[in-house]
C-alpha angles and dihedrals in degrees: 000000000000135000129189121200137184120211129209090268091054095252114148123221125189122196120192120187124192113192094177128086092236119087118235138197110232128201110191118194103210094151091123087064104034138357105190138011146101127273145180121240117214128183131206112191141110087281100045122027104208093315131155104253100172150324132259135211110206118214122175094357095281115112115187119198142151120254114204119225115278093006142122120223124194123196113197116196119212094187124101120232136192102211120092094190112122120211140123132186117196126201117191124195 
């Protein structure tokens, strides 16, 4: 499951939750919200308790990242955007 949100300062946040034991690679198309920018990746799982586990450079509005089994990943965008259109398409492999 994944949810993308836009706050009042036009920051984009993407939350990806994996309830299964298997890890997945996720490609989230959030190009309707943001095309480029930098973000922080945080993990909440048995292994990492809401810790920063990496950073992400967004190009073309399609971040790709791994989601560990039974974990929650949060991508926090620090880039400003102009679009107010909400929409996200998630591809899981």
